[in-house]
N, C-alpha and C positions, 0 to 999 in steps of 0.2 A: 507533394509540395506543403510546406507547413503552413501553419494558421498565420505567420507572420506574413510571409509572404504572398498568401491568399488573400490577406484583409489588410494589409498594409493600412489602408485608409482609415481602417476602426482604431487604429494604434494612438488613441488621443488620451487626453486626461480623464477620459470618462470611465477608466477602469475602476473596479470596484462596485459597491451597490447603489451608487448614486444613479437615479432615474429609474430604478428597478420598481419603485412604487407604483408607477404608472402602469406597470403589466400586472403586478399582484393585488393591487387595490384601486384598480379605475372605478371613477363614477359613471363612466359612460364608454360603450364599447360598438365599434362599427366592424361588421363583417362582411368583407370583401370578396365578391365572387359567390355569393349563395345560389343554390338553387332550389327549386321545388321538388327535387327528387329523393324521397327518402330512401336511407340506405346508403347515401353518398357522403362522402366528407364534409363536402360545403353544407348540405343540408343539416347532417346531424351535429355538426358543431354549433351551428344556429340554434336548433332545438335543444341540444344540451344546456346552452346557456340560459333558456327559458325555463327548461324542467328544474334545473338546479335552484331556481328562484335566486337567480342573480340580484344583489340589492343595488341596483342602478338601472340604466336605460340602454336597451340594445337595439342598433340600427342595423338592418339588412341592406347591403350595397348589391343590386342585381340589376344591371342594365335592361331595359325594355321589361321589367318585371312590376305589377303594381302592387304585389305583397307576398310575403313569405311566411308560411304558418301563422297566416292571420295578421302579420305586422306589415305596416306599409313599408314599401322598399324604396329605395333611392338608387337613380341612374349612377351618380357618381358620389364620392364620400365628400366632394365640394358643397353637394347638394343640401346635407343634411344642415338644419338651420342653428342647431345648437353645438357647444364645444364638443370635442371626441377626445378622451384621454388615450383608448387602446384601440388600434386596428390589429384585426385578425385577417391575414391574406390567404385566401383559398384559392384565388384565380390561379391558372397554369403559371408555370413559372416565368414564360416569355412575356407577360403581360404584367409580372410583378414589380417591374421597374418604373413604369408609367403610373401603377396604382400608388406606389411609396412616393413619388413626387407628388401627387396629390395630397397625400397623407401629411407631407410637411408642409403645403401650403395651408391645410386646414389647422396646423398647429398641433396635430398629433404627437403626444410624448412617448409612447412605446409601441411596439410593433411585436406580433408573433406571427412568423411566416410558415404557415404549415406546409405550403408548396413544395412540389420536388422540382427536380429540373434545373439543379445548380451543379457544385463541384462534383457530386457524385456522378454526374452523366458524362463528364470529359471536360476537355479546354474550353469549349464554348460555355458550358454552365459556369464553369470557374471565373471566367471572365464577367458572367451575368451577376454572379456572387459579388465580385469584387465592385462593380458598378452600384449595387444595391447597398452595399455596405457603406461605400462611399457617400451615397446620398444620406443615408442616416447619420453618419459621423458628421457631416457638414451641419446638420440640423441639431445636432445633440440629442437624437432619438436614439432608445436603446432598443436593440432587437434580439427576439429569441428564435433560434432555427437558422437557415430554412430548413425544409425537410424534416419536420417533428410532429409530434402527435399533439402537443400543446402545453397548457399549463392550468393546475388545478390550484385554489385555495380554498380550504374548507371554513376559514372563518366565519363565525356565525353573521357578523354584519358586513361580509362581503359574498360568501357562496358563488364563488367563480369557477364554472367548470369549461374552461375555453380550451375543450380538447375534443377529440372523437373517440373517447372511451365509451364504454357501454354505460357507465352509470357513475354518478358522482360517488366517492369513498367517503365512508364515515369520518368525522372528526378525530384526531388523534395528536400526538406529541412529535410523530416521526416524520421528517421530510425526506424525500426520495428523488434523488436526480439520476437520468439516465440518458445514455447517449444512443440507446436503440429505442425506437418508439414500439417495436413488436414486442419486445420485452416489458415494455409499460403496461400494455393490454394485459399479459401473462400475470405481472406483479399484482395488477389492482384485482385481476380475479381470485390470485391466490390470496390477498390480504382481507378479501372479504369472507373467504371461506374460514379464515383464523379469528374473523373479528379484529382485525388490525386496523386502527385508524392513520389518517395522515393529517399532518399541518398543511404542508405544501407537496406539489407532485409535478415535476418539470420534465420535460423531453426536450434534450438538448439540441438535437438534430446536428447540423454541421457546425454550431458554434462558429458562427461568422463573426459574431460581436460577442454576446454574453457567453461567457464559458464558465466552467465549475468554480473558477477561483472567484469571480464576480458572485457567484450563487451562494459559495460559501460565507463570503464576507455579509452577504444580505441576510442568511439565515443565522448567523451569530446574534445578530441584534433581533432576530424575530421571536418576541415572546411566547408565540405559540409551538415552536419547536424546541424540543430536548435533545433529539438525535438525528442526525443528517445521516443519509444513506447514498451512496454513489455506485452505479454502474458505469465504467468507462472503457471504451475502447482505444481512445487514445488521450494523450496529457497536452493540453495547449500551451501551458506556461509553467516548465516543471519547478523551478525554484520558487516562482511566486505561489503554487499550490503548497510547497513545503512550509513557507511561512505564514500563510495563512492557517493551515492546520495546525501548526505548532501553537500560534497565538489562540485559536478556537479552543484546542482540545487541554489547555493548560493554562486557562484565564482563571484560575481560582474558583469563586463561588459559581461565575458566571460560564465554566468550563461547559462545552457540550462535546460528546463523543462522536467521532466520525467513522464510518464503517464503509469499506469499498471493496467491490469487484473489479479487478483490473484483468481485462483480456486482451489477446492480440500481441503482437511484437514489435521491437522497436523499428523504426523506420531504416536503420542501417542494416539490422539483421545480423543476429550473431554469427551466422554462417560465413559472412563475408570477413570476420574479422582474422587476422592471422596471429595474434597473441593467445595464448591460453586465457588471460583475462577477456580479452574481446569474446573469444569463442563461447565463453561461459556465461557472457553479459546479456542474455536475452532479455527481453521486456519483465517477464513475470521474476526473473530473478532480481533484477535491478528494483521493480517495483516493490520487493519484500522489504528491502534495504531502506528503499525511499519512505515507505510507510511505517517502518520501524522510526526510522529517524525523526520522523514527523508528528507521532503519536497516533497515525490513522491504525485502525483495526483491520487488516486484511482478511476477507472471507472468501472461501473457495465456493460457495454456493448461496444461492437466494436463501435456501434453508436456514444454513449457520446464519445468513445475514440478520434474519427477521428473528430468529432464536435469541440472538444477542441483542437486538435493537430492543425487545419488548421487555427484557430485563434490565436494561440500561434506562428505558423511558419510564417505567412503572415501578421499578424498586430501588432502594435505596442503593448507592455503591458500598460495596464491601470494606471494612477497615482492613481486612487480611484474608489469608486462603484458606481459613479453618472452616470446616461445613460439618452440618449433621445431617445425618439422614433417617427418615422414619418411613418405616414400610410394614406393610402386612404380609408380606413375602420374601423369604429368605434369598431366593435367587436374584431377583431383581435388585435386592439391596446390595448383594454381592457386584453383580454387574456394574451397579451404580459406583461402588467404592473403587473398583478395578480402575472404571474411567477418570473417576475425580484424579486418583494418583496419577495415573497417565498423563492427565492434564496440569499436572504440577499442583493440584490442591493437597491438602493435608485433612484427614478426619480430626475433627476437634477431640482431644482428650477432657471428657467431662469432669467436673468439679465433684468431690465426695456428695455435696449436698444434692445435686442433680442426679446422682445415681440413687441416692437414697429415695428422692422423690418418685423415680421411675419404678424402683422396687416396691414401693408402696401402693403406687396407682396401677400397676401393670400385673397380669397373671404370673404365677411361677415359670411358666413354660416361654415367657417373653424374654428377648434377649435386652438387656438393660444397657449393653454398651453400644458405642457407636460403630456401625449403624443399629438404630434402634428397631427391633421386630416386635411390633405389637400383636402378632400372629394373625392368622386369616378370619378369625370370627370377630374380629375389632370392628366395632361400631364406633359412632362420632364421639362418645363420651371418653373412649381410650385413646383415639388420635388427639384429642383435646388435652387429656392429662400429660401426653408425651409432649406435645408440641409446648404447651406451657413450662414445662420442665428445660426444654433445651433451648427456648427462647429467653429463658431468665439466667441463661449459663454465660457468665463474660467471655468463656473460651470459644465461642460459636459466634462466627461471622455472618454465614447463610446457613439456610435450610432448605433441604429438600425432601418435599413428601411423596412418596410412592404408594399408589393403588393399584390392586390389582382386582377385579371384579369378581367376588365369590358368591356364593348362594346368599350368604348371611349379611352380606355388605351393603349397606344402607348409603349409596353413592352419593346422592344429592343432599343428604343430610351431613355428611362428612365434608361436602365441598363447601357447604353453609357453615360450617364450624370451622373450617380454615380460614375462612372469610373474617370470621368473627376473630379470631386470633390474631390475624394482620391486622385489624383495625384495633386491638387492645395494644399490641406490640409497634404500633406504627412509628413511635418516635424512638425506638430500639436502633435505629440503623442498621438493621439486618434484613437481609434481602430474602424474601421466600418464593419458592418456585414449587411447580406441581407436575408430577407425571402420571397420570390416570391413564394406565396401560388398557389398550384396547379400542374401540370404534363406537359401536352401536349402543353397547350397554352403558357407556361412561359418556355419551354424547351430553347429556343434559348436566352432569356434573361439570362437565370441562367449560359449557357455556356459562354457568354461574362465577365458576374461576374468573373465566375472562372479563367478564361485566364487571368485577371487582379490580381488574388491572393485575391479577395475578397471574403471571406467564405460566402456559403449560406446554409441555412436552410428550410427543408420543412416546419417545424413549428416554429413559433415564441417562443414557450416554448423551443425547443431545443436551440436555438440561447440565450434565458436567462441563461439555463444551463451552456452554454461553456463561456458565459461572466462572469459569476459568479466564473467558476474555474479559469479564468485568475486573477481575484482580489484577490481570495484566495493565487495565486502563488506569486503575488505582495507582498503581506502582509507577506509571509514566508520570502522573499528577504529581505523584510525591518524590519522584526523583530528583536527586542533587543535580542541579544544573551547572556542570563544570565548564572552564573557559577553553579556549585555544591556545594551546600550549604551543610556543615557538622555540625555537632554537638560534643559537647564534652558528651560523653557517656562512659560506664564502661562496656568495651569491656570484660574484663578478667571476670567479673561476669557472662555474658551471655556465655562466652566459656566453663566455669566451668560445667553449665546445657549442653550445646550442646554436648561439647566434650566427656561428659561422658554418653551420653544416647544413645541406640542402635536405629536401624532403627524402625522408627513407630511414632506412637503420642506421644508427651510429654504431661505429666498429666497438667491439668490446673494450679496448682500451680507451676510447672517449666515453661511454658508460660509466666505466669504472672510476674515469676522473670527475663525471656528474656527482655520482654516488660518494666520493670521497669529500668532495665540497661541501656536501651536505650532511657530513658526520657518519656516513653508514658505517659499518664494521666490515671494511673491506681489507683482506690480507694482503702483505707485501708483494709487488708483481713486477714484471719488467718485460719488455716486449725484446724478443731476440730475432734476427735474420740469420744467423749462422749458429752452427752446433757450439763453435766456441764462445759466443756470446751467452747462449743458453747456459753453457756450464758456469761461466763467471758468474751470471745471474743467480744461479741455484746456489753457488759457495756462498753469494752474500746473503741470499734471502734466508738459506739454512734448509737442510733436508727434513723429511721429503718434500718433493714438491710436485707440482701437477704441469702438464704441457698443454695448450688449448689454441688451436689454430685460430688468426684472426684474420676473418676474409669476409666481404660482403656476400660474397657466393656461397659462403658455409654459414646456413641458419641453425639447422639442426645438428650440433656437433657431435652428439653420441651415435646417430644414425650413420654419419660419414667417417666415424672411427677418427674424428678430429680432436679427441681427449684422450690422455693418458695419464693416470692416476698413480700417486704413492711412489714416485721415482726416488730410490735411497741414495744414490751416490753419482758421480760425475759420468760414470761409463754408462748408467743406465739413461741418464739425461742425453748423452751423444747419441746413444744407438735410438732412442725413442725419436728423437729430433729427426735425424736422417731418415727413418722410417716413415714418421708421418709426413714429411715433405715429399718425398717420392710417392708416397699413396695419394696425396692430396693432387699432385700435378697431373696425375693420370686422367683428373676429372674435371679440374679448374685450371685457367691460365696463371702462368706465374705472375703477371702483372696484378692479378686481383688476391694474390697473397700477401697481405701487409707484414707478415711476420708470425712467429710463434710465441703464444705469451708464456713467461715462466711465472707460477704463482706457488706459493707456498701450501701445503696440503693441509685444509681444513679437518680438524678432529671429527670424529663421528658424532651425531646427534640426530634430533628429529627433523625432519625435512617438511617445510611450510612454503606456501607462495604468498608473496605480495604483488599487487599488480595495479596498474592504473590503466583506464580506458575513457575515451571521451565520447559520451553518450550525446546524441543529437537534440534530446529534451532537457537533459539535468547538467551537461557540462561534464566535467571530469569526475569519474567515480572511481573509488577505490575499492579493490578486492582482498580478502583475506581467505585461506584455506589450507587444507592438506596438501602440501606439495611434493615435488618428484616427478616421476615419469607416469604415474597413474591419476594426475590433478584432473584430466578431462573426464576419465571413466568413473571415478569415485563422486566428482562434483560436490565435494564437501565444502561450500564456500559460503563466502558473505560479504555484502556489498553495502556501500555508504557513498552519499553524496559528498564531495570535498568542499570546503574543509571539515574535517571531524572535531568533535571534542576530545579531551581525554577521556572522559566515561564512554564514549562512543567506542574508542580503541580496544577497551576492555570488554565491550560487549559484545564486539566482532569476535574476539577469541572465543568467548563463552559461548557462543551461538554454535559452534562446530559440534556436529553429531560426535565427532571422534575426538570431543575434547579430552577424554578421559587417558588418551594417549599422550597428551601433553602434560596431564596431573600426575602421570606416573601409575601404570599398571603392573601387576606381578613381579613387585621388588624394584622396577626400574625407577630411578630418581624422577621427581618432577622437574619438567623443563623450565628454562628461564622466561615465563610468561612476561615479567615485565618490560625485558628487553625486546619482546615481539611488539608490545604496545608502543615502545618509543619508536621502533623502526615504521610502524604504521604512522604515527604522527610526524615523524621526519619525511616520510613520503608523501603525505598530504600537504605540508607546506611546500614542498618541492614541486608538485601538481600545481599548487596554487599559484607560484612564482613564475610557472612557464606554460602559458597556454598551449604551445607548440607542441608539447609532448602528447601524441595520438595514442599511444599504447606504450606500456612498461610491464615488464615481468622480471620479478625477483625470483625465480625459480631453480634450485630451491635457496632458500635461506636455511640453512643450517644452526638450529638452535640447541644449546648446550645445557646442562643439568642448571638449576637455578643457582643465580649467581655468578655463572661462567660466560653469559651473553651469548652473542650468536654472529654469525658470519655469512657475509654474501658469497654464495657458489657460483651462480650464474646470473647475468643481466642482459637483458634486451631493452632498447630503447627505440621506438619509431617515432620520427617527427612528422608532424604536419608541413605543409608548405609555408615559407614565410609569408607574414603579411596577415 
């Protein structure tokens, strides 16, 4: 069941960051359901609040208990004599409803429901969650959870650890939101080992009220947060998420990067779809397009996410993609170069003055070209000279320093020198990252770097990957925002077909009418019910022609031999018509054969696919990819949410792994890519105008050489029920 269905009572004007201050910055907290048993969630949450030195008052609510951890306890929240801003509920799920009602009576403005026993346990729990949500909504109370780990705010004047995490994390510039409580505990431990601090840390739980969109809006205004990380198993409000992310990631000087890991599949499930587009539209594939469209950096692992987050949080955003590498070992330098190029980065071409500086400062055996190899016996002074030279070079946007521990390597001195160089060039706008390769020997040096906000990566490849992410984010911020191009179309003509049709597939003739109304390149065609009609149509259209069966019982035409290509004359048309009709009537009823379509044969070209599918979270999505019979085998496709801008159409084409096939290979002429982009924009307009389109495949669209356009070869449209 969707979030909207499950918690309709919470769908009020409270959406957004309003009211969240009571959760993140309360002056007083009541913990409801505390026990005196160490090692239990209710006890540990209360003790965590005390141990974190929360800058406010904490009240334990524990019926029939005199005190908890030395603090006077109350039987009910209503017994507390002073105002309460935030309630943390750790009662069993079946008690939370009554407890929340008392919180409303008390005037509590925010709640964190740690307790389980809600929608995750089935219909009874879902009903309980709906009732709890309705109680909060009526009172204007914001709720995080239920079934969550809790909330952490490291701000020095708050120091809130309202969770059952093992320890309060260090303060930092990174905010982390997670739908998985178990992952939260692992991430906190991972971050502690990497000396990574947090501004805010939130376990979303069931998202009965506050969801990722609300929290993004809140964190966008949070001065302690520079980078936002999300782990999502589901997305509550797809288009609201996209809108919030676009505003946050591209807000000029106030922009904040968002990184996300998305797991799980869509509610409908790609396997249930009957079109190529639907079959390929798993949530992972759709999320790639959605995040690209919204400015969200999609990560595949926690390691990748935090590698990139550290660079974005503590180093300047690079102006471009040119990097310099300084290393004391040739092999790692080559590895870093390969990884950088594979990630779309360029090695900076040093200015002559930089080369002269390096030649003067480094031994004759050193490599003064990029990557700069200061060779194995390098000490801090040699690293300093190399870094001074490359940082001063205007052609360098980011710098990667690699160190391998050798017997003569003064690791801590080099680390301190790197920090000094960073301070010296702090206003250069150039990012600096390091890879001290190893573990035990380099540990002290790594700690020095991390204390000074210099990101460290165990492997140079990880550094290159993070640096590439920052470049892509810079390009997103600097992108040209184009408009939504619209075309003059005959919407009424298309509506005549769609509005009059029941649920299910349109006949091909109907689908062609719809495409023709929207200006798609459809070749001349005619429907014939006899061989004489087919010949007459072919004579009018012009040879060669194609015959295609038109029947609701014939979905995959090639498999049923319901297509005959390249018929050169009347005799061939007459023979093919009779043979096709006889063949089909052996497997389908005569009344199911509407006729046989006669169409002009389309000249050869590259085959691509365009499609529409209706996603349960984001609505209409549009797909583009390499087409033909191998589309699902190759899966070289890309997605966007409708409507798409002009720039998005071009980006969809450029994202294909097989783009070179369209650009022209081995002497072939390049394909008409602008014609593809126009077809995508027309399809986006069609989908926006007709919500009833559930699935649509143009497969293939035959694309001709540049300047010669494209043609629709096959079209299938499935409609949802009216209304």
